[in-house]
C-alpha positions, 0 to 999 in steps of 0.5 A, spaced: 269 447 584 266 452 589 260 451 583 259 443 584 258 444 590 253 450 590 249 446 585 249 440 589 247 444 596 241 447 591 239 440 589 239 437 595 235 443 599 230 442 594 230 435 596 230 436 603 223 441 601 220 436 598 221 430 603 218 436 608 212 438 605 210 430 603 211 429 610 206 435 613 201 433 607 201 425 610 200 428 617 195 432 616 191 426 612 192 422 618 190 427 623 184 428 619 182 421 618 183 420 625 178 426 627 173 423 622 173 417 624 173 418 632 167 423 631 161 418 631 163 417 640 158 410 640 161 404 635 156 402 631 154 399 624 150 405 622 154 411 620 154 417 625 150 422 621 145 417 620 143 415 628 137 418 631 137 422 636 133 421 642 128 426 643 127 429 649 121 428 653 120 435 655 114 438 652 118 445 652 124 448 651 126 455 654 131 459 648 138 461 651 141 467 649 144 464 641 139 459 640 137 457 633 133 453 631 137 448 628 141 448 635 134 446 639 133 441 634 139 437 635 139 439 643 132 436 643 132 431 637 125 434 635 125 436 627 125 444 625 119 443 622 115 440 628 117 446 632 116 451 626 108 447 626 108 447 633 110 455 634 106 458 628 106 465 632 115 464 633 119 468 627 126 463 626 129 469 625 128 472 631 129 467 637 128 471 644 132 468 650 127 466 655 121 465 649 119 458 651 117 453 645 113 447 645 116 441 643 110 437 644 
């Protein structure tokens, strides 16, 4: 009789493990869906990645430590290509904190 209860215990343990994995996958999937749906911030008919950011009214931007051209473009709403066109002397790989960039 010892073997039967041992086999039943093993089967129940395997089923419990499978059930636990299914629950974890369900929770993670639900969490990921709620995160992606709340990232837009605003309720709009347009997807979040298609909403245009308002351009800054400032004419210049002072580079802060750790800034990249992409980060500056996101902060100001001015495309990277436009920042580079307005600042031909700037090396996009080497931005120096305190450096002033033209935005208009």
